[in-house]
N, C-alpha and C positions, 0 to 999 in steps of 0.2 A: 499405454502411457502409465507410468507408475504414480503412486501417491506423491512421492517426492517431486516428481516433475510437474504434476498438476499444481501442487502448492507453490512451487517456484514460478510457474506461469501466472498463477493468480497474484503472487507478489509483484511481478513485473507489471501486470495490468493495473493493479492498485497504485503502484508508484507513479505510473503514467497519469492516472486520473488525479492523484494528489497534486502532481506538478501542474496539470492543466488548471485545476481549481485555484491553485496558488497564483498562477499567472492571471487568471480572470480577476481574482481579488485585487491584484495590484493595478490592473488596467481599468477597472470599473470606476466610474465617476460618482455614481449614486452611492451614498453612504450605507443605505439599507441593503442594497444589493451586494455591496462589498462585504458587509458583515455576514450575509448569508453564505457567500463564497468562502469566507474565512472559516466560518463554523463548519462548513462541509469539508474543507481540506483538513481541518484539525480532526474531524471525526474519522475521515479516511486514514489519516496518519496514525491514529490510535489503533485502528484495525490492522494497518500494515505492521505496526510494532508488535502487536499480539501474534500475528501470523508469522512474523520473522522469528519470534521466540519458539513458536511451534515447529518451524522448519529446523531450527537448531536442535530442538529435542529429537525430531525425526532423524537428523543426521547422527546424533549421539547414539540413539537406540538402534538405528539401522544404518550402519556405515556404507552400505551400498548406495544410499541416496546422496552421498557426498559427491560433489562435482558433476552431477547430472544436470 
């Protein structure tokens, strides 16, 4: 497995986690728990954005990672 494919797989996993946390935050009745879920999905979203930038850099620097 190449670096590019590992980063892409990690991105997919993080996006799934972010979506799940967002869903939990919308469904939760307790305001404190809702705030915790919201904070968690926002944190994961930040990591996802940073990793996505890294993936674009990898694709730019190493064209063989594009489309994998």
